[in-house]
N, C-alpha and C positions, 0 to 999 in steps of 0.2 A: 106365828112364831118363825123366826129367821131360820133358814136352813143351816145345819151344821154337820161336819163330817168327823167330828172327833170321836164319837163313840164307835163308828166304823173302825177307825184307826185303832183303838184300844181293843177292840174284838179280832181284828186280824192280827193284832201284835206285831205292828210295823216296827222295825229295828232300824238303826242308823245305817247307811250304807258305806261301804268302804271300797278300796281299789284292790283289785287282784293282780299280783305281779308274781310270774314264776311259781304259782301254786300257793302264795301265801296272802291272806286278806290282811290288808293294813291301811292305816290312816294315811293322808297325803303328807309330804315332806314338810310343809310348814303348817299344818294342822288347820288349814282354811277349810270351811264347810259351805255347802249350798243350803239355804233354807227353802224348801219346797211348799209353796202356797197352793192350796186346793183351787182350781178355776171355778168351782161352783160357789165357794163361800170367802175365798182368800184367808182362810184360815192356815196357820202353820201346821203342817201334817208331819214333816220329818226332816231329817239333814243328811246329807251324804258328802262324801270326801270330794273336794276340788283338786284334781290332779295337776301339779305344777309341770314346767317344761322338764325337769329333772325326773319326777314321776314317770312322765311319758317316755323319756329316754330309757329308764330302767324296764319298763313294760316291752317296749320294742325290742331291746337287747335280751330280754327273757324269751321273746318269741323267736329272735333270731337264733338263740342258742338251741331252743326246741327244734328249730327246722334243721340247723346244721348238724347239731349233734344227737337229738333226741329220738324217741322210737316211732314217733307217729308217722313222718313222712315214709318211714322204711317199713311200716307195719303190713301185715298180711291183708288180703282182701277180707277174709273172714274176721279179723280183728277189728277193722274199721267198721264192717257192716254190723258187727254185734253191738258195738259201742253206740252206734247211731239209731239201730232198732230199739235198744234199751232206753234211750233218750226220749224216742217217740213214745214209748210206753209210759215212761213218767211224766211226760206232759199230759198225756189223756188222763192219767191218774189223779194229777193236780190241778185239774182245769179250772174247779170252782175257786180255788185258793188263788190262781193266777188272774182270773177276771176280776177278783176283789182287790188285788193290788193294782190293777189297771185302773179300776174305778177311782182308786186313790191317787193314782198318778194324774190321770188326764179327764177325769170326770165322764167317761163314755159309759153310758148305761150297761149294767151286767147283762141285760136282756138281749143287748147287741150282739153280746157273745155268742149267741144261737145262729147268727148270720154267718155263713161259712167263712166268707173272706175276712172277717173279723176275729174268728174263733181261735181257740187254741188248737182245735182238731186241724185247721188247715196247716198250721205249723208242723203237727206231727206228720202229717201226709207229705209235705215238703221233704222232711228228712228222711222219710220212708223211700220217697221217690228217688233222692240223690244216693240213698245207700245202694239202690238198685243200678247206678251207673258205675259203681266202684270195679265190677268186674266185667264192664262191657265197653267202655270208652276207650278202646285200644288204639293202636296204631293202623298203619297200612303197610302192605308189601308192593313193591314196583317192579316191574321188568325192566331190564337193562336197556337203556333208550339207544345206546350206541352198540348193542350187542354184547356177546361175551357170558360168561359164567359168573355172575355176581349176585349179592345179596344187597338190596337196598329197602331199608325199611324205616319206619317212623315211630316215635315213642311219644307219650304225653306224660309229662313230669309236673308235679306241682310248682305253682309260680313262685312260692315264697312266703314272706310274710305280707299279710294282708291287714290294713287298717279298714275296718268295717264301721262306718258311721250311720247310726239308725236315726230315724225321725221319730217323733213322740206319738203319731196319731195311730200308726199300725205296727207296734213293736214286735208282736208276735209273728206275723207275717213276713215281716222284713228281717228280723232276727234269722228267721229260717231261711229266707231266700238267699241271704249272704252267707251265713256259716254253714248251711247245709252242703252247698257245692263245695266250699273252701275246704271243709273238714274232709269231704268225700275224696277230693282230689289229693289231699295229704299236706296242705298248707297249715302255718300257724297264723294266729289272729291276734290283734289287739283291737277290742271293741270299745267304741265310745258310744253310749247311749243318749239320747236327748236329755237335757237336764230336766224337762218336763215329763219323762216317763223312764226314771231309772229305777225305781223299786222293783217293778216287775219283771225287769230285763236281768237285775242281779239275781233275783230268784231262778230265771231261766238258766242262768250260769252255773248256779249251785247244783241244778238238777243234771246240768250237762257233765259236772264233775262226779256227780254220784252215779252217773251211768259209766263211769271209766275212763274218761278221756285222762291222759297223761298231763302231770303239772306241765305248765308253761305253754301249752298249746293253745289256749285262750286265756288272754290277759285282759283285764276290764279296767279303762281309765274314765271316770265320770267327771262331769264338769261342763261349762259352757264352751262356745267356740274360741273364746278367749280367755284363759291361756290355753286350755287342753287341747280343743280341736286344732288350732294352728300348729302347735308343737307336733301333733301326730302326722298331719298332711306334709308338713315340711322335713320329716325326719328321713335323712338319707339311707336308713336301712329298711324302710317300708319299700316293697316291691310293687305292690298294688294297692288302690284305695277304691273302695266300693262305698258310694254315698247315695243316700237317698234324702232330699230336701230342696231347698230355695236355689233358684238360678243364680243369685247372687254368691252364695257359697260355693256352687258349682264351678262357676267361672274361676272363683279364687283357687279351688283345687287344681284346675287345668294349669294355671299359671305356677303353682306351688309344684306341680308334678313335672315341669319342664327341666329342671335342674339335673334331676336324675333319670328322666323319662319314665317315671312310674307309669304302669298300665293303669287305666282308670275306667270304671263303670259308674254311670251316674243315671239317676232317674229324677227329674228336676221339675215336676208339675205339668199342669194342663189347662187347657180352656176348652174341655171336650163338648163337641155338640150331639144333640139328640135330634136327628132329623126325622120328622114326623109327616108322612104322606097322607093323601086324603083317604086312601083306603085303609090306613092303619087301625088297629084296636085304640082308639083315641084314650079311653080311660086308662088302659094299661100304660100307654106311652106317658100321659101326664103323670100318673103316680110314680112311674118309675123314675122319670126326671126330677120330679119335685122331691121325691123320697131320697135320692142320691144328695140332694143339697140340704136337707133336713134330719132325716132320720139317723139316729145313731151318732156320726161324727159332726153334725151340723154343717156339714159341706166343707169340712176341713180334711178333704181326701182328695189326693191328686187325680184320680179317674172319675170324680163325679161329673155328671152331665150338665154342666153349669149354664150352658148356652141350648135352648131349644129352638130349634128352626122348624117352624110350622106352616103347613100349606095353608093358604088362606081360606079354603072351603071348610077347614075343622077348627079354625083358629079359636074362634069364640068358645067352642066346646072344650078345647084344650085349656084355655084360661080357667073356666068354670071348675074343671075337675081338679087343675092344679092348686086353685084356690081353696077349694075344700080339704085338700091334703095338707096344705099349709095350716090352715086353722085347726087340724086335727092334732098337731104335735104336742106333746105334753113334756113338760120341763121340771126339773127339780133334783131329788135324791137319786143318784146313778144307781144305788141299792135298792130302790122301788120298782118292782115289775112293771108298774104302769108308766114310767118314765121312758120316753122314746127318743130324746135328743139330749146332746151334749152343751155345756157351756163353750164358749171360745176359751182357748188355752190360757191366755194372759191378757193383761190391760192393754198392752201394745196391740194384740191382734183384735181386740174389741174396738179400740178406737179407730184401726184401719179400716175395720168392715163397715162401722158406722160411717165413716169418711167416704167411702165407695157408694154407700147408699145415698147420701146427700148428693154426691157427683152423679148420680144416675138421674135423680130428680132435676138438678141444675141443666142437664143436658137434654131432658125434655122425655125421658121415659116415663111412662104411667106406672105410678105405685099402686098395686092392686092389692097387696096385703103385706102385713108386717112393716118392717123398717124402722122398728123401735127397739129400744133396750128393754128387757123386762125388769119391773120394779117390785114393790111389795116385799114379800117373803125372800123373793130371789135377788133382790136389789144389790145385796152385797157380791154377787157372783157375775161373771161375764157373759150373761145371757143375751142373745139377740133373737126376736121372733123371726120365725121363717118368712122369708121375703120374697115376694113375687113382683116383677116388672113386666109391664107388656108394651107394646109398640115401641120395641127396642131396635135402632138402627145398629148394624153390626160394627159400624166405626165407632160406636160410642165406647168409653173408657169401660163401663161394666160388662161389654161384650168382648174386649180386647184382653184386659188384665186378670189375672188369677186373683179372685177375691178371697179365697179359703175362708168362707163362710156360708150361712146358709140363705144365699141369694140366688135367685134363677132368673135369668133375662130371656125373654121369648121374643124372637125376630119372625116376621111372616116372610114366605116365599110363594112364588107362582108356580115354578116348573122345577124339574129335576136339575137341569143346568143351573139354575139360580142358586138352588140348595147346595149343591157341590162346591160352587164358587164361594158361597157364604161359609161354608164349612171350612174350606181349606184357607180362609183369609185370616190367618192366625199366625202367631210366631211359635206356637205349640204343635204338637202332634202326638199326644199319648193316647188317646182312645176316641171313640164315637159310638153313637147307637143309630140304627136304622130302623125304622118301624114303618113296615108295609106287608101287605099279605102277598105280594107278588114276589116269588122266589127269585126270578131273573132279575127284577129291578134291585132286589136286596144284595145279590152278588155283584151286579153291575156298578151299584153305588159304591159298594164296599172297596172294590179295586181302585176306584177313582180317589178315594179319600186318602189323605196324606196323614195317617195315624198308625200307631203300632198294634192297636187292639180294638176290634170292631164288633160290638155286639148286635145281633139281629133279633129284634123283639125282646129285648133284655140284655143283661150283662152278667157275667160271672167269672169269677177268678179260678183257675185251674192250677194246680201246683204243677203239672207236667208241661203246661203251654209258656212260650217265650211271653214276657210282658216288658215293655220298654217303649219308646217313643222317636219319633222323627223330630227334626229341627231342634229347637230349644227345650225340648222335653227330655234330652238326654242322650246319653252315648251307651250302647251295649243293651243287652237283655238279661234279664232274670227269669228264671224257670225253664225247666226242660232241659235237653243236652247242651244247648248253646250257653247256658249258664254255668254247668260244669266245665266245658271247654274255657271258658273266660279265665278259669282259675288254673289252667296249665299252660305250660310252654310246649311247643311242638319242636321235637328234636329229629333230625334226618340222620341216619348212620348207614354208610356204604362200605361194602367190603368185597373185593374180589375173592373168588373161590378157588382160583388156581394160580399158582406161583407165576405162570406165564403172564398174567395180566399185572403183575405188582412193578 
């Protein structure tokens, strides 16, 4: 029997999505809607409003008014902290409901929500963490450089209106990593979720309002990049754009920001290496690397370790274990606890991944496992089997370009210097993994890698750690104090304390 999501949709009680402008939920100005098709079945699941340029203008002006005239930027520390902690509590309370909505959005298995980085819990922790910065991220006092009795201090003030643009693959974490520090700093926000994961984000916003956030502080415009996203990133009243997504869109945002010199934070993907030395726990390394490109999101994650650089002495063992992990993946109904991996998000991505697999074979890589679209009962969905390539040259297309699918490319190396050279031979620099039992080597290699986040013998997202990349993996960091400060402007104030100095 062919897979269907309709019963799950009806059980969840999915409702059509609306725009949120100045505290009011409403349809788009021209009544146009987006029909969401589930990636596992291509069935119509629901509809939501597509914001026009005029709708975006209204949302930005509502955020501008809330910033210039509203209570949130001028609220006390206690008021802001209480709202953010109430929201964290509501997230934990509604975790199962939110995971069900996400499964209807992007087809990610509900069981994957038990993994911390993909969970509702991590979003709650991020909000709790940033609530803690509200009374701590103050300014400084400086002694008079030229002498004399004077007061020189700095203040941190909210940056203004933020355009927060989310991807579809990790909306809980990215919602929190953008709105957590923005709201903690006192900013107002116009939020655009991905058109492929809007229903779960709309529910997050409902809970945020329930927590007591004032009207107009967060506004939501749903829809695709054209017209909705383009209208948002080019709006002159937006002070900062925070974006997670593709390099192509990231470059367009940089271009659009030039006119008004908007502040920009972006995370734009990666081609992260997993460096496996001969003394490593090879089964752990192989399971981790293959797992990041198969389990849960099926490799549709920016931080996935999609290149495995493996020492020749343990190369065959690594391939054997990775092949076993790939063959273990189970696909199907995301509400089924036995299902471990998701479909690709849409038909365009399905064709793109299959094209990369074909390219890998044409360029001479050895296909060990997978490489095919799943058929039978899953034939209506966008499923691709977990794919393993061996004997990959680091110059091959599948080793250089972000595939965003369940494909692991394994490249052999002979010594430490070669491993580092191969790891850094990329336009990206988001993350990396180092697998070794030698502590000195682990830190020595980590220091030489051109990447923003390094995992030693594993990888984990932490809500209080900076996350972001080098080179074309983006600009800025999310998480920790650096993220909070990225939503503030630094102001210097100087005053003589005696009349003689005036």
